[in-house]
Structure formats: C-alpha cells, structure tokens
TINU-355848 format. One line per field, with one value per atom (N, C-alpha, C): residue number from 0; residue in one letter; atom name; x negated, y negated, z negated. Coordinates in Angstrom, 2 decimals. Atoms other than C-alpha are relative to their C-alpha. Example, Ala and Ser with C-alpha at 12.3 -4.5 7.8 and 13.67 -1.06 7.14 Angstrom:
REM residues 2
resi <- c(0_0_0_1_1_1) .
resn <- c(A_A_A_S_S_S) .
name <- c(N_CA_C_N_CA_C) .
px <- c(-0.89_-12.30_-0.90_0.82_-13.67_0.77) .
py <- c(1.19_4.50_-1.20_1.19_1.06_-1.09) .
pz <- c(0.00_-7.80_0.00_0.06_-7.14_-0.73) .
END
This chain:
REM residues 100
resi <- c(0_0_0_1_1_1_2_2_2_3_3_3_4_4_4_5_5_5_6_6_6_7_7_7_8_8_8_9_9_9_10_10_10_11_11_11_12_12_12_13_13_13_14_14_14_15_15_15_16_16_16_17_17_17_18_18_18_19_19_19_20_20_20_21_21_21_22_22_22_23_23_23_24_24_24_25_25_25_26_26_26_27_27_27_28_28_28_29_29_29_30_30_30_31_31_31_32_32_32_33_33_33_34_34_34_35_35_35_36_36_36_37_37_37_38_38_38_39_39_39_40_40_40_41_41_41_42_42_42_43_43_43_44_44_44_45_45_45_46_46_46_47_47_47_48_48_48_49_49_49_50_50_50_51_51_51_52_52_52_53_53_53_54_54_54_55_55_55_56_56_56_57_57_57_58_58_58_59_59_59_60_60_60_61_61_61_62_62_62_63_63_63_64_64_64_65_65_65_66_66_66_67_67_67_68_68_68_69_69_69_70_70_70_71_71_71_72_72_72_73_73_73_74_74_74_75_75_75_76_76_76_77_77_77_78_78_78_79_79_79_80_80_80_81_81_81_82_82_82_83_83_83_84_84_84_85_85_85_86_86_86_87_87_87_88_88_88_89_89_89_90_90_90_91_91_91_92_92_92_93_93_93_94_94_94_95_95_95_96_96_96_97_97_97_98_98_98_99_99_99) .
resn <- c(X_X_X_X_X_X_X_X_X_X_X_X_X_X_X_X_X_X_X_X_X_X_X_X_X_X_X_X_X_X_X_X_X_X_X_X_X_X_X_X_X_X_X_X_X_X_X_X_X_X_X_X_X_X_X_X_X_X_X_X_X_X_X_X_X_X_X_X_X_X_X_X_X_X_X_X_X_X_X_X_X_X_X_X_X_X_X_X_X_X_X_X_X_X_X_X_X_X_X_X_X_X_X_X_X_X_X_X_X_X_X_X_X_X_X_X_X_X_X_X_X_X_X_X_X_X_X_X_X_X_X_X_X_X_X_X_X_X_X_X_X_X_X_X_X_X_X_X_X_X_X_X_X_X_X_X_X_X_X_X_X_X_X_X_X_X_X_X_X_X_X_X_X_X_X_X_X_X_X_X_X_X_X_X_X_X_X_X_X_X_X_X_X_X_X_X_X_X_X_X_X_X_X_X_X_X_X_X_X_X_X_X_X_X_X_X_X_X_X_X_X_X_X_X_X_X_X_X_X_X_X_X_X_X_X_X_X_X_X_X_X_X_X_X_X_X_X_X_X_X_X_X_X_X_X_X_X_X_X_X_X_X_X_X_X_X_X_X_X_X_X_X_X_X_X_X_X_X_X_X_X_X_X_X_X_X_X_X_X_X_X_X_X_X_X_X_X_X_X_X) .
name <- c(N_CA_C_N_CA_C_N_CA_C_N_CA_C_N_CA_C_N_CA_C_N_CA_C_N_CA_C_N_CA_C_N_CA_C_N_CA_C_N_CA_C_N_CA_C_N_CA_C_N_CA_C_N_CA_C_N_CA_C_N_CA_C_N_CA_C_N_CA_C_N_CA_C_N_CA_C_N_CA_C_N_CA_C_N_CA_C_N_CA_C_N_CA_C_N_CA_C_N_CA_C_N_CA_C_N_CA_C_N_CA_C_N_CA_C_N_CA_C_N_CA_C_N_CA_C_N_CA_C_N_CA_C_N_CA_C_N_CA_C_N_CA_C_N_CA_C_N_CA_C_N_CA_C_N_CA_C_N_CA_C_N_CA_C_N_CA_C_N_CA_C_N_CA_C_N_CA_C_N_CA_C_N_CA_C_N_CA_C_N_CA_C_N_CA_C_N_CA_C_N_CA_C_N_CA_C_N_CA_C_N_CA_C_N_CA_C_N_CA_C_N_CA_C_N_CA_C_N_CA_C_N_CA_C_N_CA_C_N_CA_C_N_CA_C_N_CA_C_N_CA_C_N_CA_C_N_CA_C_N_CA_C_N_CA_C_N_CA_C_N_CA_C_N_CA_C_N_CA_C_N_CA_C_N_CA_C_N_CA_C_N_CA_C_N_CA_C_N_CA_C_N_CA_C_N_CA_C_N_CA_C_N_CA_C_N_CA_C_N_CA_C_N_CA_C_N_CA_C_N_CA_C_N_CA_C_N_CA_C_N_CA_C_N_CA_C_N_CA_C) .
px <- c(1.55_-75.38_-0.29_0.45_-77.41_-1.28_1.30_-80.37_-0.59_0.78_-82.84_-0.57_0.64_-83.90_-0.42_0.35_-85.49_0.23_-0.21_-84.76_-1.25_1.24_-87.75_0.09_0.08_-87.65_-1.35_0.97_-90.95_0.46_-0.21_-90.66_-1.45_1.20_-92.96_-0.95_0.48_-93.70_-0.71_-0.02_-93.79_0.77_-0.93_-91.93_1.05_-1.79_-88.49_0.03_-0.53_-87.77_0.88_-1.41_-84.67_0.06_0.02_-84.50_1.64_-1.33_-80.87_0.12_-0.13_-79.35_1.56_-1.05_-76.95_0.94_-0.99_-74.23_-0.90_0.30_-75.66_0.92_-0.55_-74.83_0.12_-0.17_-75.34_-1.03_1.00_-76.93_-0.40_0.63_-78.65_0.72_-1.25_-75.76_0.29_-0.63_-74.41_-1.63_1.18_-78.28_-0.04_-0.07_-78.06_1.08_-1.05_-74.68_-0.22_0.15_-75.56_-1.11_0.42_-78.51_0.15_-0.48_-76.65_-0.71_1.28_-79.28_1.15_-1.08_-76.30_0.18_-0.14_-75.58_-1.27_1.15_-78.76_-1.24_0.57_-80.48_0.81_-1.18_-77.80_-0.91_0.17_-80.24_-0.85_0.27_-81.43_1.13_-1.00_-78.15_-0.08_0.09_-78.48_-1.06_1.60_-82.34_0.09_-0.30_-83.25_-0.92_0.15_-84.28_-0.78_0.87_-86.73_0.30_-0.34_-86.72_-1.97_1.13_-90.64_-0.91_0.46_-91.90_0.49_-0.72_-89.73_1.67_-1.16_-87.09_1.52_-1.22_-83.61_1.58_-1.34_-79.83_0.82_-0.32_-77.87_0.88_-0.70_-75.60_-1.31_0.97_-78.81_0.25_-0.48_-78.10_-1.44_1.39_-80.66_-0.47_0.39_-82.77_-0.64_0.30_-83.85_-1.50_1.27_-86.95_-0.37_-0.02_-86.45_-0.43_0.02_-87.66_0.45_-0.47_-85.55_-0.34_0.62_-87.30_1.10_-0.54_-85.79_-0.98_0.98_-87.79_0.53_-0.24_-87.82_-0.79_0.79_-89.12_-1.28_1.30_-92.74_0.07_0.25_-93.27_-1.30_1.15_-96.54_-0.74_0.69_-98.49_-1.10_1.22_-101.41_-1.32_1.33_-103.64_-1.10_0.15_-103.54_-0.57_0.69_-104.24_-1.49_1.35_-107.48_-0.77_1.07_-108.73_0.13_-0.12_-107.59_-1.69_0.76_-109.81_-1.31_1.47_-113.12_-0.20_0.62_-112.70_-0.45_-0.13_-112.62_-1.34_0.99_-115.46_-1.13_1.11_-117.65_-0.28_0.19_-117.32_-0.29_0.29_-117.64_-1.11_1.12_-120.77_-1.18_0.60_-123.24_-1.15_1.12_-126.32_-0.93_0.86_-129.50_-1.10_0.88_-130.92_-1.73_1.18_-134.21_-0.68_0.99_-135.79_-0.82_1.54_-139.17_0.09) .
py <- c(-0.26_-179.91_1.35_-1.02_-177.07_0.40_-0.09_-175.22_1.00_-0.92_-173.18_1.20_-1.41_-169.64_1.03_-1.00_-166.59_1.15_-1.88_-163.05_0.76_-0.58_-160.91_1.65_-1.65_-157.14_0.50_-0.61_-155.27_0.97_-0.87_-152.97_0.76_-0.67_-150.07_-0.58_0.51_-152.34_-1.50_1.77_-155.83_-0.44_0.41_-158.03_-0.86_0.87_-159.65_-0.86_1.14_-163.05_-0.87_1.06_-164.87_-1.41_1.40_-168.55_0.09_0.74_-169.54_-1.55_1.28_-172.58_0.54_-0.23_-172.06_-0.81_1.10_-173.48_-0.12_0.18_-174.71_1.25_-1.16_-171.66_1.48_-1.28_-169.06_1.03_-1.01_-165.77_0.84_-1.34_-162.87_0.52_-0.64_-161.21_-0.93_1.41_-164.50_-0.07_0.27_-164.54_1.29_-0.94_-161.14_0.43_0.25_-161.18_-0.92_1.32_-164.59_0.73_-0.46_-162.56_1.35_-0.97_-159.81_1.38_-1.14_-157.03_1.51_-1.25_-154.52_0.37_-0.17_-154.48_0.04_-0.59_-154.51_0.76_-0.88_-152.45_1.11_-0.19_-150.30_1.40_-0.89_-147.85_-0.98_0.66_-150.78_-0.81_0.40_-151.92_-0.12_0.22_-150.92_0.40_-0.02_-151.25_-1.08_1.13_-153.06_-1.18_1.32_-156.69_-0.84_0.84_-159.50_-1.39_1.08_-163.11_0.11_0.11_-163.73_1.14_-1.19_-160.44_0.41_-0.55_-159.96_0.32_-0.73_-157.70_-0.22_0.47_-159.05_0.46_-0.27_-158.20_-0.64_0.41_-159.24_-1.24_0.93_-161.62_-1.27_1.25_-163.71_-1.42_1.58_-167.57_-0.30_0.45_-168.70_-1.28_1.45_-172.08_-0.28_0.67_-174.06_0.54_-0.64_-172.27_1.16_-0.93_-169.08_1.02_-0.70_-166.27_1.71_-1.05_-162.91_0.85_-0.87_-159.96_1.74_-1.21_-156.33_1.31_-0.64_-153.70_2.06_-1.61_-150.10_1.02_-1.10_-146.72_0.23_-0.86_-145.78_1.06_-1.53_-142.84_0.73_-0.33_-142.47_-0.83_0.56_-143.43_-0.95_0.31_-146.03_0.46_-0.39_-145.25_1.59_-1.15_-141.51_0.12_-0.35_-141.80_-0.93_0.43_-143.89_0.81_-1.35_-141.28_0.88_-1.26_-138.63_-0.64_0.79_-140.98_0.18_0.06_-141.08_1.26_-1.59_-137.45_0.59_-0.96_-136.17_-0.87_0.68_-138.85_0.49_-0.86_-137.16_1.39_-1.31_-133.85_-0.03_-0.46_-134.29_-0.86_0.64_-136.46_0.80_-0.94_-133.63_-0.89_0.83_-135.21_1.32_-1.14_-133.08_-0.79_0.35_-133.61_0.49_-0.33_-132.26_-0.21_0.19_-133.78_-1.03_0.65_-135.37_-1.44) .
pz <- c(-0.18_-59.23_0.55_-0.59_-57.85_-0.49_0.50_-58.36_1.27_-0.95_-56.36_-0.18_0.83_-56.95_1.48_-0.99_-54.77_-0.67_0.10_-54.24_0.65_-0.51_-53.91_-0.13_-0.20_-53.09_0.58_-0.38_-52.74_0.67_-0.67_-50.12_0.73_-0.87_-48.48_0.84_-0.97_-45.71_-0.06_0.34_-47.35_-0.75_1.32_-49.74_0.93_-0.94_-48.38_-1.40_0.91_-49.94_0.26_-0.09_-49.68_-0.95_0.94_-50.82_0.14_0.05_-52.11_-0.50_1.05_-53.52_-0.29_0.79_-56.01_-0.75_0.90_-58.28_-1.32_1.29_-61.80_-0.76_0.86_-64.04_0.62_-0.85_-61.48_-0.86_0.75_-63.08_0.95_-0.81_-61.97_1.25_-0.81_-60.42_1.16_-1.32_-58.45_0.92_-0.92_-56.75_0.66_-0.82_-55.73_0.56_-1.19_-54.12_0.93_-1.07_-52.52_0.96_-0.88_-51.32_1.08_-0.59_-50.20_0.00_0.85_-52.07_0.58_0.05_-52.05_1.77_-1.47_-48.16_0.95_-0.63_-47.21_-0.69_1.19_-49.81_-0.62_1.33_-51.17_-1.03_1.13_-52.76_-1.12_0.94_-54.79_-0.55_0.68_-55.71_-1.39_1.16_-58.93_-0.63_0.77_-59.65_-1.40_1.22_-62.68_0.96_-0.75_-61.84_-1.18_0.89_-63.56_0.48_-0.17_-63.67_-0.21_0.26_-63.26_-0.81_0.48_-64.01_-1.33_1.04_-67.23_0.32_-0.07_-67.25_-0.76_0.69_-67.73_0.56_-0.81_-67.27_0.90_-1.76_-64.23_-0.49_0.33_-66.38_-0.85_0.46_-67.37_0.99_-0.72_-66.26_0.65_-0.55_-63.80_-0.33_0.35_-64.32_1.81_-1.17_-61.34_0.46_0.54_-59.86_-0.21_0.53_-60.83_1.26_-1.05_-58.92_-0.58_0.34_-59.19_0.75_-0.45_-58.74_-0.27_-0.20_-57.75_-0.37_0.72_-59.32_0.59_-0.54_-57.37_-0.76_0.65_-58.78_0.88_-0.49_-58.22_0.47_-0.48_-56.15_-0.85_0.38_-57.79_-1.21_0.95_-60.63_0.80_-0.49_-59.27_-0.67_0.66_-62.21_0.39_-0.10_-61.71_1.65_-1.45_-57.76_-0.04_-0.01_-58.38_-0.60_0.49_-60.63_1.02_-0.94_-58.14_1.55_-1.24_-55.34_-0.68_0.72_-57.61_-0.24_-0.32_-58.16_1.08_-1.06_-54.81_0.39_-0.48_-53.95_-0.70_0.82_-57.01_0.53_-0.38_-55.86_1.65_-1.47_-51.91_0.02_-0.16_-52.20_-0.89_0.69_-53.76_-0.04_0.48_-55.43_-0.46_0.40_-55.80_-0.84_1.26_-59.11_-0.13_-0.04_-58.55_1.62_-1.14_-55.52_-0.47_0.26_-55.24_0.37) .
END
C-alpha cells in the first residue's frame, strides 16, 4: 500500500508544492527527503515543519492526503507592518478640523 502527501514550501516569490507517493508508515522526514528539500533549499533543511498547520516532529507518521508544510522565519511582523502603514497614512493626509 502507499499514501499520497504534499510537501509545501512558502517562498518569497510564491509557493512550491511537491506531490509525493510514499510507502505506508512514511514519516515527515521521509517526505522531506523524497521532496529533496535539503538539496533544493539548503537554508530550510532544519526549518520547523508541520502537518496541516500543526507543528510536528520529523518522526511524525503521515496519513494519506497529508500536507507537510515547511515553515521559514518571518523577516517582519505582519501586524506591526500594518500598524506602520496605517500610521503613515494618518500622518500624511492632513485634515483640517475647522473648515467651513
């Protein structure tokens, strides 16, 4: 028997998805090796991983249809960036309080 799984890497330029057919009992580490993650993206070789948005160990067994996700470090906090943009908009568009 075999199982299907996907390895997904979010890159700055887009998402990379690799579809795999693995033997029953395969682990997250097996999926990453089959997708050649360390060869294609050496910087992500030891990155945290998850299955369907839940962080897991690389020894985690996979089930048919699992989506293995490779998490990379964020360069900036998205919430802080939104606050900064909102603050810039408020300060760059002056409003007159006493217009007739």
